[in-house]
C-alpha positions in Angstrom: 5.1 17.0 -40.8 8.3 18.5 -41.6 11.7 18.1 -40.0 12.0 21.5 -38.3 8.3 21.2 -36.8 9.7 17.4 -35.6 12.8 19.0 -34.2 11.0 21.7 -32.7 8.4 19.0 -30.8 11.2 17.2 -29.7 12.8 20.1 -28.0 9.6 21.1 -26.5 9.4 17.8 -25.0 12.8 18.2 -23.7 12.5 20.9 -22.3 9.1 20.7 -21.0 10.5 17.3 -19.3 13.3 18.9 -17.8 10.9 22.3 -16.2 8.7 19.7 -14.7 10.0 20.0 -10.7 7.8 19.2 -8.0 8.2 21.5 -5.1 9.3 19.8 -1.9 6.4 21.0 0.2 4.3 19.4 -2.3 6.1 16.2 -2.1 5.6 16.7 1.7 2.1 17.1 1.6 1.9 14.6 -1.1 3.6 12.1 2.1 0.8 13.6 4.2 -2.0 11.1 2.5 -0.1 7.8 2.8 0.6 9.0 6.1 -2.5 9.3 7.5 -3.9 6.4 5.7 -1.2 4.1 7.1 -1.7 5.6 10.9 -5.5 3.9 10.3 -4.7 1.0 8.0 -2.0 -0.4 9.5 -4.1 -0.5 12.1 -6.0 -3.2 10.3 -3.1 -5.0 8.9 -1.1 -5.4 11.6 -3.5 -6.2 14.3 -7.2 -6.9 12.6 -6.7 -10.6 13.2 -5.2 -10.5 17.1 -7.9 -8.4 17.4 -10.8 -9.9 16.2 -9.6 -13.3 18.1 -8.0 -12.1 21.6 -10.0 -8.3 22.0 -13.2 -8.6 20.2 -14.1 -12.2 21.2 -14.4 -14.5 17.6 -12.7 -17.3 16.8 -9.7 -18.0 14.3 -11.5 -19.8 11.8 -14.6 -17.2 12.1 -12.3 -14.0 11.8 -10.2 -15.7 8.9 -13.1 -16.0 7.0 -14.4 -12.7 7.5 -10.8 -11.2 6.3 -11.2 -13.1 3.5 -14.6 -12.3 2.5 -14.1 -8.7 3.2 -10.7 -8.2 1.2 -12.4 -10.0 -1.8 -15.5 -7.5 -1.7 -13.1 -4.6 -1.1 -10.9 -5.8 -3.9 -13.6 -5.6 -6.4 -14.1 -2.3 -5.2 -11.1 -1.7 -6.5 -10.9 -1.5 -10.2 -15.0 0.2 -9.5 -13.2 3.0 -7.7 -10.4 3.5 -10.5 -13.1 4.0 -13.2 -14.8 6.4 -10.6 -11.6 8.0 -10.5 -11.1 8.3 -13.9 -14.7 9.7 -14.7 -14.2 12.7 -11.9 -13.9 16.2 -13.5 -13.8 18.8 -11.0 -12.2 22.1 -10.3 -9.8 20.1 -8.0 -8.7 17.4 -10.6 -9.6 13.8 -11.1 -8.0 12.5 -7.9 -7.6 15.7 -5.3 -11.6 15.7 -4.7 -11.2 12.0 -3.0 -9.4 13.3 -0.1 -11.7 15.4 0.8 -14.5 13.4 0.1 -13.3 9.9 1.9 -11.2 11.9 4.7 -14.1 11.3 7.5 -16.2 8.5 6.2 -12.6 6.1 6.5 -11.4 7.8 9.8 -14.9 6.9 11.4 -15.0 3.7 9.9 -11.7 2.3 11.1 -12.8 3.3 14.4 -16.1 2.0 14.8 -14.3 -1.3 13.4 -11.9 -1.3 16.2 -14.9 -0.3 18.4 -17.0 -3.8 20.7 -20.7 -3.7 20.9 -22.6 -5.2 23.4 -24.3 -7.2 20.8 -25.6 -11.7 20.5 -22.4 -13.9 19.5 -24.0 -13.6 16.0 -25.1 -10.0 15.8 -21.4 -9.3 16.9 -20.0 -11.3 14.0 -22.8 -9.6 11.6 -21.2 -6.3 13.0 -17.4 -7.2 12.9 -18.0 -8.1 8.8 -19.8 -5.1 7.8 -18.0 -2.8 9.3 -14.5 -4.5 8.0 -16.1 -4.0 4.5 -16.9 -0.2 4.6 -13.5 0.3 6.5 -11.8 -1.4 3.6 -14.1 0.5 1.1 -13.6 3.5 2.3 -9.8 3.3 2.5 -9.8 1.9 -1.5 -11.6 5.1 -2.2 -8.6 6.8 -0.4 -6.2 4.8 -1.5 -6.6 4.6 -5.1 -6.7 8.4 -5.8 -3.1 8.6 -3.7 -1.1 6.3 -6.1 -3.3 7.6 -9.3 -2.6 11.2 -8.9 1.3 10.9 -8.9 1.4 10.9 -12.5 -0.7 14.0 -12.6 1.9 15.7 -10.4 4.3 15.9 -12.3 5.6 14.0 -16.1 9.2 13.8 -14.7 10.2 10.3 -13.8 12.9 11.3 -11.5 10.4 13.8 -9.8 7.4 11.0 -9.4 10.0 8.6 -8.2 11.2 11.1 -5.3 7.8 12.1 -4.2 6.9 8.3 -3.9 10.0 8.1 -1.7 8.8 10.9 0.4 5.6 9.7 0.8 6.7 6.1 1.3 9.0 7.5 4.1 5.9 9.9 5.8 3.6 6.6 5.1 6.2 4.7 7.3 6.3 7.2 10.2 2.1 6.8 10.1 2.7 3.0 9.9 5.4 3.4 12.8 3.2 5.4 15.3 0.7 2.8 14.5 1.6 -0.7 15.4 4.2 1.3 17.9 2.1 2.9 20.1 -1.5 1.9 19.9 -1.5 -1.7 22.0 -0.1 0.7 25.4 -2.2 3.4 24.4 -4.9 1.5 24.4 -3.4 -0.7 27.8 -3.5 3.2 29.3 -6.6 4.3 28.4 -8.5 1.2 29.1 -7.3 0.9 32.6 -7.9 -3.1 32.5 -10.5 -2.9 29.9 -9.1 -4.0 26.4 -12.3 -3.0 24.6 -12.9 0.5 25.9 -9.0 0.9 25.6 -8.9 0.0 21.7 -11.7 2.2 20.8 -10.6 5.2 22.8 -7.5 4.6 21.1 -8.2 4.1 17.5 -10.5 7.3 18.6 -7.3 9.3 18.7 -5.7 8.0 15.4 -9.1 8.4 14.2 -8.7 12.7 14.7 -5.2 13.0 14.2 -5.3 11.2 10.4 -8.5 13.2 9.6 -6.2 16.6 10.3 -3.5 15.3 8.4 -5.7 14.5 5.4 -7.2 18.1 5.2 -3.7 19.4 5.3 -3.2 17.3 2.5 -6.0 18.3 0.2 -5.4 21.8 0.7 -2.2 21.9 -0.6 -2.3 19.7 -3.6 -2.3 20.6 -7.0 -2.8 18.4 -10.4 -1.6 19.5 -13.7 -3.6 20.3 -16.7 -6.8 19.1 -15.0 -8.7 21.1 -17.3 -7.6 19.0 -20.5 -7.9 16.0 -19.1 -10.9 13.7 -20.8 -13.3 11.5 -19.2 -12.8 7.7 -20.9 -15.4 5.1 -20.6 -14.8 2.0 -18.8 -14.1 0.0 -22.3 -11.4 2.4 -22.7 -10.2 2.2 -19.1 -10.0 -1.8 -19.8 -8.5 -1.2 -23.2 -5.7 0.3 -21.2 -4.9 -2.8 -20.1 -4.2 -4.3 -23.6 -0.6 -5.5 -24.5 0.4 -3.7 -21.0 2.7 -6.1 -20.2 4.4 -4.4 -17.8 1.4 -3.2 -15.9 0.6 -6.9 -15.7 4.1 -8.1 -14.3 3.8 -5.2 -11.7 0.1 -6.2 -10.4 1.2 -10.0 -10.1 4.5 -8.9 -8.4 2.7 -6.6 -6.0 -0.2 -9.1 -5.0 2.2 -11.4 -4.4 4.1 -8.9 -2.0 1.6 -7.8 0.0 0.2 -11.7 0.5 3.5 -12.3 2.0 3.9 -9.0 3.9 -0.1 -9.8 5.7 0.7 -13.5 6.3 3.5 -12.1 8.1 2.0 -9.0 9.9 -0.8 -11.3 10.6 1.4 -14.0 12.7 3.7 -11.5 14.1 1.4 -11.1 17.7 0.8 -14.6 18.0 4.4 -15.4 17.6 5.9 -12.9 20.1 2.8 -13.2 22.7 3.1 -17.5 22.6 6.3 -18.6 20.7 8.7 -16.4 23.2 6.2 -15.7 25.5 6.5 -11.9 25.8 4.2 -9.8 24.6 5.6 -6.7 25.2 7.5 -7.7 22.2 5.0 -6.8 19.6 5.3 -3.2 20.0 9.2 -3.4 20.4 9.7 -5.2 17.3 6.9 -3.0 15.3 8.7 0.2 17.1 11.6 -1.3 14.9 10.2 -1.0 11.9 10.9 2.8 11.4 14.2 1.5 10.4 12.5 0.9 6.9 13.0 4.4 6.3 16.2 4.3 5.3 15.8 2.1 2.7 12.7 4.0 1.4 14.8 7.4 1.5 17.8 5.3 -0.8 15.6 4.0 -3.5 16.1 7.1 -5.7 19.9 6.6 -5.2 19.9 2.9 -5.7 17.9 3.0 -8.6 20.2 5.2 -10.4 22.8 2.4 -10.3 20.5 -1.1 -10.6 17.6 0.5 -12.0 14.2 -0.2 -11.0 13.6 -4.0 -11.4 17.2 -4.8 -9.9 16.6 -2.4 -7.0 13.5 -4.3 -6.2 15.2 -7.8 -6.5 17.7 -6.7 -4.4 15.1 -5.3 -1.8 13.2 -8.3 -1.8 16.3 -10.7 -1.3 17.3 -8.5 1.4 13.8 -9.2 2.8 14.2 -13.2 2.5 17.3 -12.9 4.2 16.0 -11.0 7.3 13.1 -13.4 7.3 15.3 -16.4 7.3 17.9 -14.8 10.0 14.9 -14.4 12.4 14.2 -18.3 11.8 17.5 -18.8 13.1 17.4 -16.6 16.0 15.1 -18.4 18.1 14.6 -16.9 21.0 17.7 -14.6 21.0 16.0 -11.4 20.7 18.7 -9.6 19.6 19.8 -11.5 16.9 15.8 -11.6 15.8 16.1 -7.7 15.9 18.5 -7.6 13.4 17.0 -9.9 11.0 13.7 -8.1 12.0 15.5 -4.6 10.7 16.7 -6.3 7.4 13.4 -7.5 6.8 11.7 -4.3 7.6 14.5 -2.2 5.0 14.0 -5.1 2.2 9.8 -5.0 2.2 9.3 -1.4 2.8 11.7 -0.2 -0.1 10.2 -3.0 -2.3 6.6 -1.4 -1.7 8.2 2.2 -2.9 9.4 0.9 -6.0 5.9 -1.0 -6.8 4.1 2.3 -6.3 6.2 4.3 -8.7 6.3 1.3 -11.7 2.8 1.2 -11.6 2.7 4.8 -12.5 5.0 4.5 -14.6 2.8 1.6 -16.3 -0.2 4.3 -16.7 2.4 6.3 -19.6 2.8 2.6 -21.1 -1.1 2.3 -21.5 -0.9 6.0 -22.8 1.8 5.5 -25.4 0.8 1.7 -26.5 -3.1 2.1 -26.6 -4.0 6.1 -26.7 -5.7 6.1 -23.6 -4.7 7.0 -20.1 -6.6 5.1 -17.3 -4.6 6.5 -14.3 -7.6 5.9 -11.6 -8.1 2.0 -13.5 -4.4 1.1 -13.6 -3.5 2.3 -10.5 -6.2 0.9 -8.9 -5.4 -2.3 -10.0 -1.6 -1.8 -9.5 -1.7 -0.7 -6.1 -5.2 -0.7 -4.3 -6.3 -4.4 -6.0 -2.9 -5.8 -4.8 -3.0 -4.3 -1.0 -7.1 -5.4 -0.7 -6.5 -8.9 -2.3 -2.9 -9.5 -1.0 -3.7 -8.4 2.3 -7.2 -10.7 2.2 -5.2 -14.0 1.3 -2.4 -13.3 3.3 -4.2 -13.1 6.5 -6.8 -16.1 5.4 -3.6 -18.0 4.9 -2.6 -16.6 8.4 -5.7 -18.2 10.0 -5.9 -21.4 8.6 -2.7 -22.9 9.2 -3.1 -21.5 13.1 -6.7 -23.1 12.9 -5.5 -26.1 11.1 -2.8 -27.0 13.9 -5.1 -26.2 16.8 -4.6 -22.4 17.7 -7.4 -20.9 20.2 -6.9 -17.6 21.7 -9.0 -19.0 24.6 -5.4 -21.4 25.7 -3.1 -19.3 27.5 -0.4 -21.8 26.5 -0.5 -23.5 23.1 0.5 -27.5 21.6 3.7 -27.8 20.7 1.8 -28.1 16.7 0.4 -24.5 17.5 3.6 -23.1 17.9 5.0 -24.5 15.3 2.0 -23.3 12.7 2.7 -20.0 14.1 6.3 -19.8 13.3 6.1 -21.3 10.1 3.6 -18.7 9.2 5.5 -15.8 10.4 8.9 -16.7 9.2 8.6 -19.4 6.0 5.4 -18.6 4.8 6.5 -14.9 3.7 10.0 -16.3 2.2 8.4 -18.8 -0.3 6.0 -15.9 -1.6 8.6 -12.9 -1.2 10.2 -15.4 -3.7 7.8 -15.6 -6.6 7.4 -11.9 -6.8 10.8 -11.5 -7.2 10.8 -13.6 -10.4 8.3 -11.5 -11.6 10.5 -8.4 -11.5 13.4 -10.4 -13.5 10.7 -10.3 -16.4 10.4 -6.5 -15.9 13.6 -6.0 -17.1 12.8 -6.0 -20.4 9.8 -3.5 -20.5 12.2 -1.0 -18.0 14.5 -0.9 -20.6 11.6 0.5 -22.7 10.8 3.5 -20.6 13.0 6.1 -21.8 11.3 5.7 -25.2 8.1 5.9 -24.0 8.7 8.7 -22.2 10.2 10.8 -25.1 7.2 10.3 -27.1 4.6 10.6 -24.9 6.4 14.3 -24.8 6.5 14.9 -27.8 2.8 13.8 -28.6 2.0 16.5 -26.0 4.4 19.3 -27.1 3.0 18.5 -31.0 -0.9 19.0 -29.4 -0.1 22.2 -27.9 1.8 23.9 -31.3 -1.6 22.3 -32.9 -3.8 24.3 -30.3 -1.5 27.2 -30.7 -1.6 27.6 -34.4 -5.6 26.9 -34.0 -5.7 29.9 -32.2 
């Protein structure tokens, strides 16, 4: 290739990246996907163990086993879903049609999961396990394209970070309405019947979630969908070869979701039994909306601390917040301060991981010549959410069961209360610290990103020139 052609390709690549802007309204509707997902899925992550034990009527050991088994099955479904996305070819693109296809199955299955049928004890366990697995699988089929579509919305890393930040903010709005109002709404609609109340409340959420997903589908657009090639399963797996930044992100994100889920699983028990105030469950969950501050600030902080440094800062803030809650004891005001710090940190760290997994798709293409959006992001996002949530909930359930917790007792033993406190405060701190260690090693790969981005843009510019010359 001549020097003139090379210079022309470089200039074309730089111009392509500079002009690849994503309209603000599309960033908003991209965020609608996560807002709808969180409006329902957060109920599972935050209240599933509590619902199974205190509403549905299962013992904590059985509930914990169901959560782990269901998450394990669904986690295995994540890479399968990634391959399906990579093999999808439609006029809407690879990812966008999944929002249309899965909106109704997802919303209905979550509603059925929080509906208690009149069955025998054994049949109820089977029903609970089956609906839990179905709800999780449908969420995987929805959440995988939410993450994997991001690299297809724009090739500009700054635009991706901005879109992902808006997505996380709106996702947190969905989270806020889910965790804050579901218990009061269930009480209001149930008129003393908790099982009826939960079914009606989640039914309302399901209708709203479906409408939001349809709006997101109608506005979303993927770029270059006519040029995308369908890759084989072997090629999808090959995209992970020597993709060390992807390996680090998967491990770090898995640890984050394990810690986050253990904390959320223990939260209702902590306020109901340790602080003897069930009303604080909705209050503290309501204050989690403050993590929007951290999510919205991520693009600005990244400019100074880079992605790895920003993630470590946010994980550190989360750990400080958790320790603060533990030191606050029964002082609710002080505990709220620590809770806000923990929420800002954890929410911002999640934002970073969802953004960085998109960058590892670029690295896989640069390193191996294969762009496996679906598979890489499914493993880096959906798999981590599913597996981490299962492990975290199982850890919480096993610790509580080991120290004699039972929902049938209005007052728990001293050992049970200590177990609840340890699970809610200290287990997350330990696991968040391990996640931060992974990000120390990620620093090396982030420094290499500008080279990857520019060389990929040059390759695309060269391909476009070759196509134009041929035609």
